[in-house]
N, C-alpha and C positions, 0 to 999 in steps of 0.2 A: 299908306294912308296916314294922314296927320291927326293929331289929337283933336283939332277943331272939327274935322270931318267925322271922326268917330263919335264925338259928343253930339254932333248935329243928328246923326242917324240913331244914336242910342242915348238920349238925355238922362235916362235912369241909371246908366253905368257909372261906377265910381272908378276913375282912372287917375292915377297920380304919377308924376315923374319921379318923386322921391318922398320918402316918409321917415321920420325919426322913430315912429312907432312901428316896429317891424311886425307886430301882431295885428295891425290894422287890416280889416277885410276890404279888399278891392276887387275889381273885375279884370280879367284878362283883356288886354286891349284888342285882341283878335277875335276870340270866341265868346267873351263875356262871362266865363266861368268865375264864380266867386271863390276867392282864396286869400290866405294871409300874405301880406307883402313880402315876408321873408322867403316865400316859396315861389318867387317869380324869377324869370330870366329876362335879359335885356333884348328886345326885339331889334332886328335889322331892317324890318319892313314897316313897322308901326313906329312913327317918330313924332317928336315935337314939331310945331309948325315951321320952325327954322331948319329942321333936319339935323340938329346938333346932337340930340339925345334920343335913344331908343326908349320905347315905352315898355312897361312890364307885361309879360305874356306868360302863360302856363307852359309847363314842360312839353305837352303834346304839340302846341302851336309852335314852340321854339324848334322842336324836332322837324316839323313840316317846313319851316323856313330854312333850316339848315340843309335839309334834303333838296329843296328847291334850288338853293344856292349852289350846292355841289353839282347838281345836274347841269346847271347853266355854265359852270366852269369847265366841264368835261370837254366840250368841243373847242375850247380856246387854246391857242398855242402860246407858249412863253416867248417873251421878247418881242 
C-alpha cells in the first residue's frame, strides 16, 4: 500500500518518510500504533507513492511482513 492510499483511508494518522526529530510521535503505517520515530522499522510492503522508500512500521508489523516474505520465498527455487 502506498502513503497516499494509507492517508486516504486514515486521514488522522501521522506518517512520515523521514524525521530529524527522532522523538517525534508518529503512527505505524500498517496498524496505526502511535510510537516515537526512533522505534520504527522500514517496511517492505508500505511504501512511498513511487515505491522507492519504505514507510515506518512498528516491530510487530515488521515481524509479520518478514514472516510473510519468508513463507513466499520457501517454494521458489534458486536460479
